[in-house]
C-alpha positions in Angstrom: 5.1 52.3 34.2 4.9 48.9 36.6 4.3 46.1 34.0 1.7 43.5 34.9 2.9 39.7 35.2 0.2 38.9 33.1 1.3 41.2 29.9 4.4 39.6 29.7 5.3 38.1 26.2 1.8 39.6 24.8 4.1 41.2 22.1 6.0 38.3 21.0 3.5 36.9 19.6 2.3 39.7 17.0 5.9 40.1 16.1 5.5 36.0 15.6 2.9 36.7 12.9 4.5 39.6 11.2 7.4 37.5 10.9 5.1 35.2 9.3 3.1 37.3 6.8 6.5 38.9 5.8 8.0 36.0 5.1 4.6 34.8 2.9 4.9 38.0 1.1 8.3 37.7 0.3 7.9 34.5 -1.0 5.3 35.4 -3.4 7.3 38.2 -4.5 9.7 35.9 -5.4 8.1 33.7 -6.4 5.7 36.4 -8.9 9.4 38.0 -9.6 10.7 34.4 -11.4 7.9 33.9 -13.1 7.9 37.5 -14.4 11.7 37.2 -15.2 10.4 33.4 -16.7 7.7 34.8 -19.0 10.7 37.9 -19.9 13.0 35.0 -21.0 10.6 33.1 -23.3 9.4 36.5 -24.4 13.0 37.2 -25.3 13.4 33.9 -26.9 10.2 34.1 -28.9 11.1 37.6 -30.2 14.8 36.3 -31.2 13.3 33.3 -33.0 10.4 35.3 -34.8 14.0 37.4 -35.9 15.3 34.1 -36.9 12.6 32.8 -38.6 11.8 36.5 -41.0 16.0 36.0 -41.4 15.0 33.1 -43.2 11.6 34.6 -45.0 14.3 37.5 -46.0 16.6 35.2 -47.2 14.2 33.4 -49.4 12.8 36.4 -51.2 16.3 37.2 -52.2 17.3 33.8 -53.9 13.8 34.2 -55.6 14.8 37.9 -56.8 18.5 37.1 -57.4 17.1 34.2 -59.9 18.8 31.6 -58.0 19.3 27.9 -59.9 18.0 26.3 -56.8 14.3 28.3 -57.0 11.9 26.2 -58.5 10.1 27.3 -61.9 7.7 24.3 -62.4 4.8 23.6 -60.0 5.0 22.1 -56.8 8.5 22.1 -57.6 10.3 23.3 -54.0 13.6 24.0 -53.0 14.3 22.7 -48.5 17.9 24.8 -47.8 19.2 25.7 -44.3 21.0 29.2 -43.9 24.4 28.3 -43.4 24.7 29.9 -40.1 22.4 29.9 -36.8 20.7 33.6 -36.4 20.2 34.1 -32.7 21.2 30.7 -31.3 18.5 29.4 -34.0 18.4 26.6 -36.5 16.8 28.2 -39.8 15.2 26.3 -42.1 13.5 27.3 -45.4 11.5 25.7 -48.1 10.6 27.7 -51.3 7.5 25.8 -53.2 6.8 26.9 -56.9 2.9 27.3 -56.0 0.9 28.7 -58.3 1.9 29.9 -62.3 -1.5 31.4 -63.0 -2.6 33.9 -63.0 0.7 35.0 -61.6 3.5 33.2 -60.2 3.5 32.7 -57.1 5.8 31.3 -54.4 4.8 29.7 -50.7 8.2 30.7 -48.3 8.3 28.6 -45.4 10.6 29.6 -42.5 10.8 27.6 -39.4 13.1 29.1 -36.7 14.1 26.1 -33.9 16.2 26.6 -30.9 15.5 24.0 -27.4 13.0 22.5 -28.8 10.7 25.0 -30.1 9.9 26.7 -32.7 8.5 29.5 -34.6 7.1 29.1 -37.8 6.6 31.9 -40.9 4.3 31.1 -43.6 4.8 34.0 -46.7 3.5 33.8 -50.0 5.0 36.3 -52.8 4.1 36.8 -56.2 6.2 37.9 -59.5 4.8 40.2 -62.0 6.3 41.3 -64.6 8.7 44.0 -64.8 10.6 46.3 -67.8 11.6 43.5 -70.1 14.7 41.8 -69.4 17.6 41.6 -70.6 18.9 37.9 -70.5 15.4 36.6 -69.4 14.8 34.9 -72.3 16.6 32.3 -75.0 17.2 34.6 -77.9 16.4 37.4 -78.8 16.8 39.6 -82.2 16.5 43.4 -80.9 16.2 45.0 -84.0 16.0 42.3 -86.9 15.2 38.3 -87.4 15.9 35.1 -85.8 16.8 32.5 -87.7 17.0 28.8 -86.7 17.9 25.5 -89.2 20.6 23.8 -89.9 19.1 21.0 -87.5 19.5 23.0 -84.8 17.5 23.2 -81.1 16.2 25.8 -79.1 15.0 24.6 -75.6 14.4 21.3 -74.8 11.5 18.9 -73.8 11.7 19.8 -70.0 12.3 22.8 -70.1 10.2 25.7 -72.7 12.0 28.6 -74.1 11.0 32.3 -75.1 11.9 33.8 -78.2 11.4 37.4 -79.3 12.2 39.1 -82.5 11.6 42.9 -83.3 11.4 41.1 -86.9 10.5 37.7 -87.7 11.6 34.3 -86.3 12.3 31.8 -88.9 12.2 28.1 -88.0 13.1 26.3 -91.1 10.9 23.2 -91.8 12.7 20.3 -90.5 16.0 22.0 -89.5 15.2 23.4 -86.6 13.2 22.8 -83.5 11.7 25.4 -81.0 10.4 24.2 -77.5 8.8 27.0 -76.4 6.7 30.5 -77.6 7.8 31.8 -80.7 7.3 35.9 -80.3 7.5 38.7 -83.2 6.8 42.0 -84.8 7.1 40.4 -87.8 5.9 36.7 -89.1 6.6 33.3 -87.3 7.3 30.5 -89.3 7.4 27.1 -89.5 4.8 27.0 -87.1 4.9 23.4 -86.8 8.5 23.2 -85.6 7.5 25.1 -82.6 6.4 23.6 -79.3 4.3 26.9 -78.1 2.8 29.6 -79.2 3.2 31.5 -81.9 2.5 34.9 -81.7 2.7 37.1 -84.6 2.5 41.0 -85.9 3.3 42.0 -81.7 3.8 45.8 -80.5 7.4 46.1 -80.4 9.4 46.1 -77.1 12.0 48.2 -76.3 14.6 46.1 -74.4 16.6 47.6 -71.5 20.6 49.1 -73.2 24.0 47.4 -71.7 26.6 50.5 -73.0 29.8 49.3 -72.0 31.1 52.7 -71.9 28.5 54.4 -69.5 27.1 54.1 -65.8 25.6 51.9 -64.6 27.6 49.2 -66.7 30.8 51.0 -67.5 33.0 48.0 -68.0 35.6 49.8 -69.9 36.1 52.2 -66.9 36.0 48.9 -64.9 38.8 47.4 -67.0 41.4 50.7 -67.5 41.4 50.6 -63.7 43.4 47.3 -63.6 45.7 48.9 -66.2 45.6 49.3 -70.0 47.9 47.2 -72.6 48.7 49.4 -75.8 49.1 46.8 -78.9 47.9 43.1 -79.8 48.5 41.7 -76.3 50.5 38.5 -76.4 48.5 35.0 -77.5 47.9 33.5 -73.9 49.1 29.7 -73.3 48.4 27.5 -70.5 46.9 28.5 -66.9 46.6 31.9 -66.2 44.4 34.5 -64.8 43.0 38.0 -66.6 41.9 41.4 -66.0 40.8 43.9 -65.2 43.0 45.4 -68.2 42.8 47.7 -71.2 43.8 46.2 -74.0 44.3 48.4 -76.8 44.5 45.6 -79.7 43.6 41.9 -80.4 43.4 39.5 -78.3 44.2 35.9 -78.7 43.5 32.9 -76.2 45.1 29.1 -77.6 43.7 26.0 -77.3 46.1 25.0 -74.6 45.0 28.3 -72.2 42.8 28.3 -69.5 42.0 31.7 -68.7 39.6 33.0 -65.3 39.1 35.8 -65.4 39.4 38.0 -62.0 38.5 41.6 -63.6 36.5 43.1 -66.3 38.1 42.4 -70.0 37.7 45.5 -72.7 39.8 44.9 -76.5 39.6 47.6 -79.0 40.2 44.7 -81.3 39.1 41.2 -82.6 39.0 38.4 -79.6 39.7 35.2 -80.6 39.3 32.6 -78.0 39.8 29.0 -78.8 40.5 27.6 -75.5 38.6 27.5 -71.9 38.1 31.0 -70.3 35.7 31.3 -66.8 35.0 33.9 -64.7 31.8 36.0 -63.6 33.0 39.1 -65.4 32.5 40.7 -68.8 35.0 40.3 -72.0 34.1 43.4 -74.1 35.0 44.0 -77.6 34.8 46.8 -80.2 35.4 44.2 -83.4 34.0 40.6 -83.7 34.7 38.2 -81.2 35.3 34.5 -82.2 35.0 31.3 -80.6 36.5 28.6 -82.1 37.6 24.9 -82.6 36.8 22.0 -79.7 38.3 23.3 -77.1 36.8 26.8 -77.1 34.8 26.4 -73.9 32.8 29.0 -71.8 32.6 29.0 -67.9 31.8 25.9 -66.1 27.9 25.9 -65.3 28.7 27.8 -61.8 26.5 30.8 -61.8 26.7 34.1 -62.6 27.8 33.6 -66.0 30.3 35.4 -68.0 28.9 37.5 -70.4 30.1 38.4 -73.8 29.4 42.0 -75.5 30.5 43.3 -79.0 29.7 46.6 -80.4 30.3 45.8 -83.8 28.0 46.3 -86.9 28.1 43.1 -89.2 29.2 40.1 -87.4 30.0 40.8 -83.9 29.7 37.4 -82.5 30.5 34.3 -83.8 30.4 30.9 -82.1 32.1 28.3 -84.3 33.2 26.4 -81.2 31.8 22.7 -80.8 32.2 22.9 -77.0 30.0 23.5 -74.5 29.6 27.4 -73.5 28.1 28.9 -70.7 27.4 32.5 -71.3 25.3 35.7 -72.3 26.2 36.7 -75.4 24.9 40.5 -76.4 25.6 42.4 -79.4 23.3 45.4 -79.6 24.4 46.7 -83.0 25.5 43.4 -84.9 24.6 39.6 -85.3 25.6 36.7 -83.5 25.9 33.2 -85.5 26.0 30.2 -83.8 26.9 27.9 -86.5 29.0 24.9 -85.2 27.8 22.5 -83.4 28.1 24.0 -80.0 25.8 23.3 -76.6 25.1 26.6 -75.4 23.6 27.2 -71.8 22.4 31.0 -71.5 21.1 33.5 -73.8 22.1 35.1 -77.2 20.7 39.1 -77.9 21.6 40.0 -80.6 20.3 42.6 -83.4 20.1 39.4 -85.3 20.9 36.1 -84.7 21.1 32.7 -86.5 21.8 29.0 -84.9 22.6 26.4 -87.2 24.2 23.4 -88.1 23.4 21.0 -85.2 23.4 24.4 -82.2 21.7 23.5 -79.5 20.8 26.9 -77.1 19.2 26.4 -74.0 18.4 29.0 -71.4 19.0 28.7 -67.9 17.0 30.0 -65.2 18.7 31.5 -62.6 21.6 32.1 -65.0 22.4 35.8 -63.3 21.4 39.0 -65.4 23.4 42.1 -65.5 22.2 45.6 -64.2 19.2 47.4 -65.4 17.7 43.9 -66.5 14.5 44.2 -65.3 12.0 41.2 -65.5 10.0 39.9 -63.4 9.7 41.5 -60.0 8.4 41.3 -56.7 4.9 41.9 -56.3 2.6 41.4 -52.9 3.2 39.6 -49.9 1.0 37.7 -47.4 2.2 36.5 -43.4 1.1 34.0 -41.2 3.0 33.2 -38.4 2.8 30.2 -35.9 4.9 29.3 -32.8 5.0 25.9 -31.6 
């Protein structure tokens, strides 16, 4: 076929048009891909930020449930902190605000995850409702008897009310004892003039959870035996040393020159006499009388969780004859706890009967750490609101 001269170069023009259109389409497609990638990247970043902020909320809920000392307990009190490590490359800041105390205790949690100039806010509200009665969520409890406060002793403080309960009578001797807070009893409450809070008499008895040191889940005897057994009276401890886990089939004595750090549970079948310093977030259990005596007898440093001291004997089970400072939880379900030598105790006293006398002071510490089976407040309803910025 013979081409006409007039037709030469006419194919070139549509080819150029197709190339131009193709270039425009490719450029538009690349721009769309780039935009899609940017949108996806932003979505990924937002998702990472959301998960990071959610981690802050969950951490705050854990702090509240764990009764951490910094969690506010007064209305409008707040605690602000950063998570110790970044989450998904986000710095996470958390604020816990005591939002309301009535009709139920309510916390507002604000968790903010920030990275690259952008942030994700999660505001949540959590309520705390009453669970089973708690071990060590009151200052003093007479498990099956009376609570007696006299001899110029003070329970609670002007800045923090406490709760005292007795499956029996609460006795605050006139002009000789003072209770900042509530007194609740199945029997009677006297002297009401020395009590700042409510005086509730003839109340239904409360059955508290039982800490059994020889049975699960609180088998402290087995925990101690796992570290070995010492048969006979343990040599008197002097100087600085560690102790536990250990099972002692005899007595234990800690001298006034001793500084002992518990590194496990200690279970003793005989008497325990403490005149020195002892600390450690474990359990000191005795089947006989446990005595703290002298000015050098101190327990703990104030750091939580506290040492838990347990005696299973009847009669005088725990005797606090120290003038030192004690940070601890004391439990004697079968016997009497006597705090009668002017000590300052930060913690709780739970005994069949409890006597506080001779210028002693008992101050309940929120966040003092509760043993297994403690009950107390539990997490209730949660609501959430998420803000992106």
